[in-house]
N, C-alpha and C positions, 0 to 999 in steps of 0.2 A: 438120981433121979433125974431123967428127963424130962423136959417143962416146954411147953411152946409157946412164946409170948401171944401179946394181942398181935394180931391180924397175919397169923401163919407164922410167924420166924420161928425158926428152929433149933434148939440151944442141948447143950448137953453134950456127951462126947461119942453118941454114937450117931450109924448113917441113919439122914432124914428116909422115910417111907413113903411111896410113892403110891396107888392103888391106876393102874392104866386100865380104863378098860372102853371094850372095842364092840362094834357092829359089823356086819359085814351083808352082803347081799350075792357078791360072785364071789370073795376071797380075796380081792385085792388088799382092804382097805388094811386087814391083819397084818401085810409088810410096812405100811405107812405104821402102823401101831410099835413093828419090832426096831425099825429105825427109830422113834423118840424114846424106846428103852433102851435101846443101846448107847444113846449117846448121855440119858441122863444116867447109867449105868458111870459110860465114863468120865461123869464129872460126881460120883460119888454119893450115887442115892441106891438105895436100895426101890429095884421095881416090882409089882407083884402084877402082869394083866393077866387080865380073865375078861371072857365074852359079856358082852352088857346081858344076853339073855339069864344068865346064873344070879344075875342082883345082887351079886357080890355086898358086904357090908361095910360101908368107909371108913365105920367106927374104928381110931386106932389110927389112921392113917395120917400123915401132917400133911397130902395134899392129894388131890384127885384128877385125872387127865382125862376126859373122854371123847372116845373118837367114833364117826361113823359119815356115812355117803349120802350126801344126797339124793336120792330118788324118791321123786312125787313127795318134797317134805326130806326133814332130816329121817334116817332111820327109825323108823317106830321103836326098834329095842332099842339104841340111844335115848329115843323120847321117854320110853316107861323107864327105861335106868334113873333119869333124872328127875323124873315125875313121881316113882314110887319114893326112892333116898332121899326126896327133896332135903326133911328137916335136918336129919344127917350132912346135909351137900352145902348144903349153907354155913354149915358151923366152920369147914374148914376152903383154903384158898382150893378155886378149883378152873380149869382152863380147858377150852373145850376145841377140838380140832376137827372140819367139817372136810372130805374130797366131793368135788363137783366137776361138771365138763365144761358150764357157762356161769360167768361171775361177770355183772356189770358196774363196770367205773362209774362209781357217783360223786367223786372228789369228796368223801369223809374218810376219817380214819376210825371214828366211834359208831356206833350202832343201840341207842340207848341208853348212850353215854361208856357202854362198853367197849374197849379196846381193840380194835378188827388188824389182822394182818391179810395180803391181799397176795398169795401168789403170782408176780408178775406173768408166769406163764398162762395163768388162768383169766385175769382179768382181763376187760374189753373194753375200749369208748365206743360209746351210743352213738348211732348215728349221728344223730339232731336229739342233743341232751334234753331241748327245753321240750321234746315231743316225744318220747320212749316210747318202741313199739312193745306190742307186748311180753315178745319173747325178753325183753331187755326189761322190762319189767317185773317179769317174772322172779329173773337173776339177778336183782337188787339181794344185797348183801342181808336189810332191812325186811326183804321178804323172804327169804329165806330163815330168818334170825326170831322172825315174830312167834309164829309155832312154838319155837323151842322156849324162848324166855314167856311164854303165857303158860307151859307146863308147871315151869318151876320160879313164880318169879320171884321167891325169894334166894334163889340163887345166882351170883351174880358170878360168872368169869371175870379172871384179871384179865384176860385175852381169850379172844374166838379166829382162832387161823383157818382161812378155806387156801384147800391145795388141790393143782390141777389134780383131776383122780383116775383111772382106768375103766375105759365103755368096752365091755367085749360084748356086741351085738347077738352074738350064739348063745350064750345062755341067761337070756333075756325072753321073755314072753311077749304073744303079741303086742300087749296093753303097751306093756313098757318100752320095746322098742318104737312105738309109732308115737308115745309121751316125750319120748327123750330126741327123736331127731326132729317131729313136726311143733311140738310144742314147745321144747326148751333149745330146740338147732343144738343139738350138741354133735359132734364125729368121732364117730366110734376110734379106736387107739388106747396107747398107754401115754399119758400126758403126765405122767409122775415126775415132778422137779423135786429131787433128792436132795439138791443142793439147799434149796428154799426149804426142807422139812428139816436136815439134820442144824438148819442155822436157828430155824424156829424152837424145836428141841434142845440145842444151848441155852437158847433161853430163859428155858423154864425155870433154872433153881432160883434165878434171881425175882421172873415173876412171881413165884408160888412163894416167894419167903423162907425157901430153903439156905437161909444164911452157911448152914455147917457143909454144906456138901462144898468136896473138892476135889479136884482132878485125881482118878487115881493113876498109879503106876502102870 
């Protein structure tokens, strides 16, 4: 019979099972989730990819990955999923990925004790680190994650990865356009860094404690 050791280390003769939950506003984030899933499957992990809005029960999975875009906060469906499933998610290793169009470098590799990975294509040095402008303060990793951690304080991800996303203004309403251009200062376009995304995905079996995962032929 397969067992899971303390800390999420999987053992037994079956492939580890990961639930990959994704929220999206305009359709680009599921493509990131697909890239993450492909790398996990290549490492011998069984992956079930599901929309966050479906509220799939994480019970029975060895680990969970939740991803979504940052649009006036982390996508509400991603936050709702973590909040509503918080009791089950607190019992399994979990990782988050967030796509965004702006991220201020703060010189820190952790937020509230949680390791943070920053996409080099996304992160920007502040003009004056001693006096951040509003846009720079808004785009701090700690600001982005404050509401996420508040939603489910008992859920502690092994890592949160921030990746550059894709911004198509033609798919946004007027309020969203004004917010991302004036308040955040984001520029439209597809900035996704596939090498960084896939590299992080390849590190997930180790981060999530999926010790039996092995590359498939």
